[in-house]
C-alpha positions as CSV (number, residue, x, y, z in Angstrom):
1,M,76.8,90.3,110.1
2,T,80.0,88.4,109.2
3,E,83.4,89.2,110.7
4,T,84.4,90.8,107.4
5,D,81.3,93.0,107.4
6,K,82.1,94.2,110.9
7,S,85.7,94.9,109.9
8,T,84.7,97.1,107.0
9,D,81.8,99.2,108.3
10,D,82.5,102.8,107.3
11,G,79.8,104.5,109.4
12,Q,79.5,108.1,108.1
13,L,80.6,107.6,104.5
14,R,77.6,107.3,102.1
15,R,77.4,104.5,99.5
16,A,76.6,106.4,96.4
17,I,78.8,104.9,93.6
18,G,77.0,102.4,91.4
19,L,78.4,100.2,88.7
20,P,78.4,102.8,85.9
21,Y,80.3,105.3,88.0
22,A,82.7,102.7,89.4
23,T,83.5,101.5,85.8
24,A,83.9,105.1,84.7
25,M,86.4,105.6,87.5
26,V,88.5,102.6,86.4
27,I,88.5,103.7,82.7
28,G,88.9,107.4,83.4
29,T,91.7,107.0,85.9
30,I,93.7,104.8,83.6
31,I,93.3,106.8,80.4
32,G,95.2,110.0,81.0
33,A,97.9,111.4,78.8
34,S,100.2,108.3,78.5
35,I,98.4,106.6,75.6
36,F,98.9,109.8,73.6
37,V,102.7,109.7,74.1
38,Q,103.8,106.3,75.6
39,P,103.4,104.3,72.3
40,S,106.7,105.8,71.2
41,E,108.4,104.3,74.2
42,V,107.0,100.9,73.4
43,T,107.7,101.1,69.6
44,G,111.3,102.3,70.3
45,Q,111.9,99.0,72.2
46,V,110.0,96.8,69.8
47,P,110.4,98.2,66.2
48,S,107.9,95.8,64.7
49,V,104.2,96.2,63.9
50,A,103.4,92.7,65.2
51,G,105.6,93.3,68.2
52,V,103.8,96.5,69.1
53,F,100.5,94.7,69.2
54,V,101.9,91.8,71.2
55,V,103.3,94.2,73.8
56,W,100.1,96.1,74.2
57,I,98.0,93.0,74.5
58,T,100.5,91.5,77.0
59,A,100.3,94.7,79.1
60,G,96.6,94.6,78.9
61,V,96.4,90.9,80.0
62,L,98.8,91.5,82.9
63,S,96.7,94.5,84.0
64,L,93.6,92.4,83.8
65,F,95.3,89.7,85.9
66,G,96.0,92.4,88.5
67,A,92.5,93.6,88.3
68,L,91.2,90.1,88.8
69,V,93.3,89.8,92.0
70,C,92.0,93.1,93.3
71,A,88.4,92.0,92.3
72,E,88.6,89.0,94.7
73,L,90.1,91.0,97.5
74,A,87.5,93.7,97.0
75,S,84.8,91.0,97.4
76,I,86.2,90.2,100.8
77,Y,86.9,93.6,102.3
78,T,84.3,96.1,101.4
79,G,85.4,99.2,103.3
80,S,87.4,102.2,102.2
81,G,91.1,101.8,101.7
82,G,91.5,99.2,99.0
83,V,95.1,98.1,98.6
84,Y,96.0,99.4,102.1
85,V,93.4,97.2,103.6
86,Y,94.3,94.1,101.5
87,L,98.0,94.4,102.5
88,R,97.1,95.0,106.1
89,E,94.9,91.9,106.3
90,A,97.0,89.5,104.2
91,F,100.3,90.3,105.8
92,A,100.6,92.8,108.7
93,P,99.5,96.4,109.5
94,W,103.0,97.8,108.8
95,V,102.9,96.5,105.2
96,G,99.7,98.4,104.6
97,F,101.1,101.5,106.3
98,L,104.1,101.6,104.0
99,W,101.7,101.6,101.0
100,G,99.8,104.5,102.5
101,W,103.0,106.3,103.5
102,A,104.4,106.1,99.9
103,M,101.1,107.0,98.5
104,F,100.7,110.3,100.4
105,W,104.3,111.6,100.2
106,V,105.2,110.4,96.7
107,M,103.2,108.0,94.6
108,H,99.6,109.2,94.7
109,S,100.3,112.9,95.3
110,G,103.1,112.7,92.7
111,I,100.7,111.3,90.2
112,I,98.3,114.1,90.8
113,A,101.1,116.7,90.4
114,A,102.5,115.0,87.3
115,V,99.2,114.7,85.4
116,A,98.2,118.2,86.4
117,V,101.4,119.5,85.0
118,V,100.8,117.6,81.8
119,F,97.4,119.4,81.5
120,A,99.1,122.7,82.0
121,R,101.8,122.1,79.4
122,Y,99.2,121.2,76.8
123,A,97.2,124.3,77.8
124,A,100.3,126.2,76.8
125,Y,99.7,125.1,73.2
126,F,96.8,127.6,73.3
127,F,97.9,130.2,75.8
128,P,101.4,131.5,76.3
129,L,102.6,130.2,79.7
130,G,106.0,130.4,81.2
131,E,107.3,128.0,83.8
132,G,105.5,129.9,86.5
133,G,102.3,130.1,84.6
134,T,102.4,126.3,83.9
135,R,102.8,125.6,87.6
136,A,100.0,128.0,88.5
137,V,97.6,126.3,86.1
138,A,98.5,122.9,87.4
139,V,97.9,124.0,91.0
140,A,94.6,125.6,90.0
141,V,93.4,122.3,88.4
142,I,94.3,120.4,91.6
143,L,92.4,122.9,93.8
144,V,89.3,123.1,91.6
145,L,88.9,119.4,91.3
146,S,89.6,118.9,95.0
147,A,86.8,121.4,95.7
148,V,84.4,119.5,93.5
149,N,85.3,116.2,95.3
150,Y,85.1,118.0,98.7
151,R,81.4,118.7,98.1
152,G,80.4,115.0,97.7
153,V,81.3,111.7,96.2
154,S,78.2,111.9,93.9
155,Q,79.5,115.2,92.4
156,G,83.1,113.8,92.1
157,S,82.0,110.5,90.5
158,A,79.5,112.2,88.2
159,L,82.2,114.5,86.9
160,Q,84.5,111.6,86.4
161,A,81.8,109.7,84.5
162,A,81.1,112.7,82.2
163,F,84.8,113.1,81.3
164,T,85.2,109.3,80.8
165,A,82.3,109.2,78.4
166,G,83.8,112.2,76.5
167,K,87.2,110.4,76.3
168,L,85.6,107.2,74.9
169,V,83.7,109.2,72.3
170,A,86.8,111.0,71.3
171,I,88.9,107.8,71.1
172,G,86.2,106.2,69.0
173,A,86.2,109.2,66.7
174,I,90.0,109.1,66.4
175,V,89.9,105.4,65.4
176,V,87.1,105.8,62.9
177,L,88.5,109.0,61.3
178,G,92.0,107.5,61.3
179,L,90.9,104.4,59.4
180,V,88.8,106.4,57.0
181,F,91.2,109.3,56.2
182,G,94.3,107.2,56.8
183,S,93.5,105.3,53.7
184,R,95.2,108.1,51.8
185,A,98.6,107.2,53.4
186,P,101.0,105.7,50.9
187,E,101.8,102.7,53.1
188,H,100.0,101.1,56.1
189,F,101.6,99.2,58.9
190,S,105.0,99.8,57.3
191,G,108.6,99.9,58.5
192,G,110.4,97.9,61.2
193,G,111.2,94.3,60.8
194,P,110.1,90.8,61.9
195,F,109.1,90.7,65.6
196,L,111.4,87.9,66.7
197,A,114.3,89.1,64.6
198,T,114.3,92.7,66.0
199,T,113.4,92.1,69.6
200,G,115.2,90.3,72.4
201,P,113.9,89.3,75.8
202,S,115.3,92.4,77.5
203,E,113.7,94.8,75.0
204,F,110.4,93.0,75.2
205,I,110.3,93.3,79.0
206,L,111.2,97.0,78.8
207,A,108.5,97.5,76.2
208,V,105.9,95.8,78.4
209,V,106.9,97.9,81.4
210,A,106.4,101.0,79.3
211,G,103.0,99.7,78.2
212,L,102.0,98.9,81.8
213,F,102.8,102.5,82.8
214,A,100.0,103.6,80.5
215,F,97.6,101.1,82.4
216,G,98.4,102.6,85.8
217,G,95.5,103.3,88.1
218,W,93.3,100.3,87.7
219,H,93.5,99.6,91.4
220,M,92.2,103.0,92.6
221,V,88.5,102.2,92.4
222,T,89.1,99.9,95.4
223,Y,89.9,102.9,97.6
224,N,86.3,104.0,97.4
225,A,84.7,100.6,98.3
226,G,83.2,102.2,101.5
227,E,81.2,104.5,99.2
228,T,80.3,101.9,96.6
229,V,76.8,100.3,96.4
230,D,77.1,96.5,96.9
231,P,80.9,96.7,96.6
232,R,81.3,92.9,96.7
233,R,79.7,92.7,93.3
234,T,80.2,96.2,91.9
235,I,83.9,96.6,92.2
236,P,84.9,93.2,90.7
237,R,82.6,94.0,87.7
238,A,83.9,97.5,87.3
239,L,87.6,96.3,87.4
240,I,87.0,93.6,84.8
241,I,84.8,95.7,82.4
242,G,87.0,98.8,82.8
243,T,90.3,97.0,82.2
244,L,88.9,95.2,79.1
245,V,87.6,98.5,77.7
246,V,90.9,100.3,78.2
247,T,92.8,97.4,76.6
248,G,90.5,97.6,73.5
249,C,91.0,101.4,73.3
250,Y,94.8,101.1,73.5
251,V,95.1,98.4,70.9
252,A,92.8,100.4,68.6
253,L,94.7,103.7,69.1
254,N,98.0,102.0,68.3
255,A,96.5,100.4,65.2
256,V,95.6,103.9,64.0
257,Y,99.1,105.3,64.8
258,L,100.7,102.5,62.9
259,Y,98.2,102.7,60.1
260,V,98.9,106.4,59.5
261,L,102.6,106.6,60.4
262,P,105.6,104.3,59.7
263,V,107.0,102.4,62.6
264,E,110.1,104.6,62.6
265,A,108.0,107.8,62.9
266,V,106.0,106.3,65.8
267,A,109.2,105.3,67.6
268,S,110.9,108.7,67.3
269,S,107.8,110.9,68.0
270,T,107.5,112.8,71.3
271,R,103.8,113.4,70.7
272,V,102.7,110.5,68.5
273,A,98.9,111.3,68.7
274,A,99.4,114.8,67.6
275,D,101.8,113.7,64.8
276,A,99.2,111.2,63.6
277,A,96.5,113.9,63.6
278,D,98.8,116.3,61.7
279,A,99.4,113.5,59.1
280,L,95.6,113.1,58.7
281,F,94.3,116.6,58.8
282,G,97.3,118.9,58.4
283,F,98.8,121.3,61.0
284,G,95.4,121.9,62.8
285,G,95.2,118.2,63.8
286,G,97.8,118.8,66.5
287,A,95.7,121.5,68.1
288,A,92.7,119.2,68.2
289,M,94.8,116.5,69.8
290,S,96.2,118.9,72.4
291,A,92.7,119.7,73.4
292,L,91.9,116.0,73.7
293,V,94.9,115.5,76.0
294,M,93.8,118.4,78.2
295,F,90.3,116.9,78.4
296,S,91.7,113.4,79.2
297,T,94.1,114.6,81.8
298,F,91.6,116.8,83.5
299,G,89.3,113.8,83.9
300,A,92.1,111.6,85.1
301,V,93.2,114.1,87.8
302,S,89.6,114.2,89.0
303,G,89.4,110.4,89.6
304,I,92.9,110.3,91.2
305,I,91.9,113.1,93.6
306,L,88.7,111.3,94.5
307,A,90.4,108.0,95.3
308,G,93.4,108.9,97.5
309,P,91.8,110.4,100.6
310,R,89.8,107.2,101.3
311,V,93.1,105.4,102.0
312,Y,94.2,108.1,104.5
313,Y,90.8,108.0,106.0
314,A,91.1,104.3,106.6
315,M,94.6,104.6,108.0
316,S,93.4,107.3,110.4
317,R,90.6,105.1,111.6
318,D,93.2,102.4,112.4
319,G,95.1,105.0,114.5
320,L,98.0,105.2,112.0
321,L,97.5,108.8,110.9
322,F,96.3,112.0,112.6
323,A,92.7,112.0,113.5
324,E,92.1,114.9,111.1
325,F,92.6,112.6,108.1
326,G,89.6,110.5,109.3
327,R,87.1,113.4,109.7
328,V,84.0,113.1,107.6
329,H,82.2,116.3,106.6
330,P,78.8,116.4,108.4
331,R,77.0,117.7,105.3
332,F,78.9,116.4,102.3
333,Q,79.9,113.1,103.9
334,T,83.4,113.2,102.4
335,P,86.8,112.8,104.1
336,H,87.2,116.6,103.6
337,R,90.3,117.1,105.8
338,A,92.2,114.4,103.9
339,L,91.2,116.0,100.6
340,V,92.5,119.3,101.7
341,M,95.8,117.9,102.9
342,Q,96.2,115.9,99.7
343,A,95.5,119.0,97.6
344,G,98.0,121.0,99.7
345,W,100.9,118.5,99.4
346,S,100.3,117.9,95.7
347,S,100.4,121.6,95.1
348,V,103.7,121.9,97.0
349,L,105.1,119.1,94.8
350,V,104.0,121.1,91.7
351,L,105.4,124.4,92.9
352,T,108.7,123.0,93.9
353,G,109.1,120.6,91.0
354,T,110.2,117.9,93.4
355,F,107.5,115.5,92.2
356,R,109.6,114.6,89.1
357,E,112.6,113.3,91.0
358,L,110.7,111.7,93.9
359,F,108.1,110.1,91.6
360,T,110.5,108.5,89.2
361,R,112.6,107.0,92.0
362,V,109.6,105.5,93.9
363,I,107.0,104.6,91.3
364,Y,108.7,101.2,90.6
365,T,108.1,100.2,94.3
366,E,104.4,100.2,93.5
367,W,105.0,96.9,91.7
368,I,106.5,95.4,94.9
369,F,103.1,96.0,96.6
370,F,101.2,94.7,93.5
371,G,103.2,91.5,93.7
372,L,102.5,91.2,97.4
373,L,98.7,91.6,96.7
374,A,98.8,88.5,94.5
375,V,100.8,86.6,97.2
376,G,98.4,87.8,99.8
377,L,95.4,86.5,97.8
378,I,97.0,83.0,97.9
379,L,97.5,83.3,101.6
380,L,93.9,84.4,102.2
381,R,92.6,81.4,100.2
382,R,94.1,79.3,103.0
383,R,91.9,81.0,105.7
384,P,88.6,79.2,105.8
385,E,86.9,81.9,107.8
386,V,87.4,84.5,105.0
387,Q,84.2,84.9,102.9
388,R,84.2,86.2,99.3
389,E,81.6,86.8,96.6
390,Y,84.0,86.5,93.7
391,R,86.8,84.1,93.0
392,V,89.6,84.8,90.5
393,W,89.2,82.9,87.2
394,G,92.2,80.7,86.5
395,Y,93.4,80.5,90.1
396,P,96.2,79.9,91.1
397,A,97.8,80.6,87.7
398,V,96.5,84.2,87.4
399,P,97.9,85.5,90.8
400,V,101.1,83.5,90.3
401,V,101.8,84.9,86.9
402,F,100.9,88.4,88.0
403,A,103.2,88.2,91.1
404,L,106.1,86.9,89.0
405,S,105.6,89.6,86.5
406,A,105.5,92.3,89.1
407,F,108.7,91.1,90.8
408,A,110.3,90.8,87.4
409,I,109.5,94.5,86.7
410,V,111.0,95.4,90.1
411,T,114.1,93.3,89.5
412,N,114.6,94.8,86.0
413,Q,114.4,98.3,87.4
414,I,116.9,97.6,90.2
415,L,119.4,96.0,87.7
416,S,119.0,98.9,85.2
417,D,119.3,101.7,87.7
418,P,120.5,100.4,91.1
419,R,121.4,103.8,92.7
420,Q,118.0,105.4,92.0
421,S,116.2,102.2,92.9
422,L,117.9,102.1,96.3
423,I,117.0,105.7,97.0
424,G,113.4,105.0,96.1
425,A,113.3,101.9,98.4
426,A,114.8,104.0,101.2
427,I,112.1,106.6,100.8
428,V,109.4,103.9,101.2
429,L,111.2,102.1,104.1
430,A,111.6,105.4,105.9
431,G,107.9,104.8,106.9
432,L,108.9,101.9,109.1
433,P,110.2,104.0,112.1
434,V,107.1,106.3,111.6
435,Y,104.9,103.2,111.8
436,W,106.6,102.1,115.0
437,L,106.0,105.4,116.6
438,W,102.4,105.6,115.6
439,S,101.7,102.0,116.7
440,R,103.3,102.6,120.0
441,N,101.3,105.8,120.6
442,R,98.0,104.7,119.0
443,G,95.4,107.0,120.5
444,P,91.7,106.6,121.3
445,H,90.7,108.2,118.0
446,S,91.3,104.8,116.3
447,T,87.9,103.3,115.3
448,R,89.2,100.0,114.0
449,T,86.8,97.3,115.2
450,H,88.5,94.2,113.9
451,P,91.6,92.2,115.1
């Protein structure tokens, strides 16, 4: 057994996720609600048909570069924890801890809360829900899906795969029906102006950032490496296949939006997918699209809930979280206590509404860690003892371009909103004194076996 194998032995967790389920996790986690609303943010910055396609393809390529970086790292470290483990091994334990700290308190739990609320708001299209009812439905979704994932990784990943398959079928139907029935529209791909004449560098960067938001979540499959069959091969393949499939779906959906609606209508819409459906089929199209968004967000929440506790499990085994986070259910073989705590905190964020403010302040910091992942890969290439099954295509250009892009996104956010950016950075850095206390008092419950 190699040193890397020793360092990532997960003991009680059962490897039950094969390539189809891992790929479904990548696709299903990425495709939530954003692609049904986010195109307006992109088109508003780039009011040009050609520019919109350039932005979405650029966002897809950058996401693929990030997935390739994660793919090589996943072929080195095959235990649970993903990004946390990669940052810990490439830099220092405190860097990985800050990622996990931000994940639990804001980033990951905030995503769960935010997407669950989106589901509930679209449910209000069919059932009268006030603010209290919307929050109750969102909490119910979190608790139900947490219960499913509590009972086993097979059940959780099977549910995720089923919803992902349904999403892909629905997206395929939208594209086909849009192109067929959209032929009745008076003009296709109309409005706007020439790409270079209507878009400056700043607008293009902002549009790409908006597009990248819709690609969020591609890294989460790495959290479950400890439960993945042959993770050195499976996770790289799932990352690459999944990211390419999502990019194709996003470009195709935007083609339909712009085929059916003028550029100006896409840019001004707050529910572009529903507006496109209404243009095709009349008022009832919006109801069908609302049902699709509910279906899509439900599947996305399932995948996000499945992934997160594996990070807290790994941190607990390193002695950096309470031992309860590292408990594995004797029957279901899941990190059940971590799942319960994640569900509880995400529900608190929903009920208090604090997830909105916290999440928007901190989410940009995710790209600091993504940039560090690419730098860490370069550092790990210089360690001859580190073994890997997969090597990034286009090295070193791919990790360098991805790192520079990630840091450019962070810089742009800081310059555009320095006050909120500093608050977000302070929330993340608040984990440093906590790490210092944990590392000083690391107890015997730590099961980490590697240096």
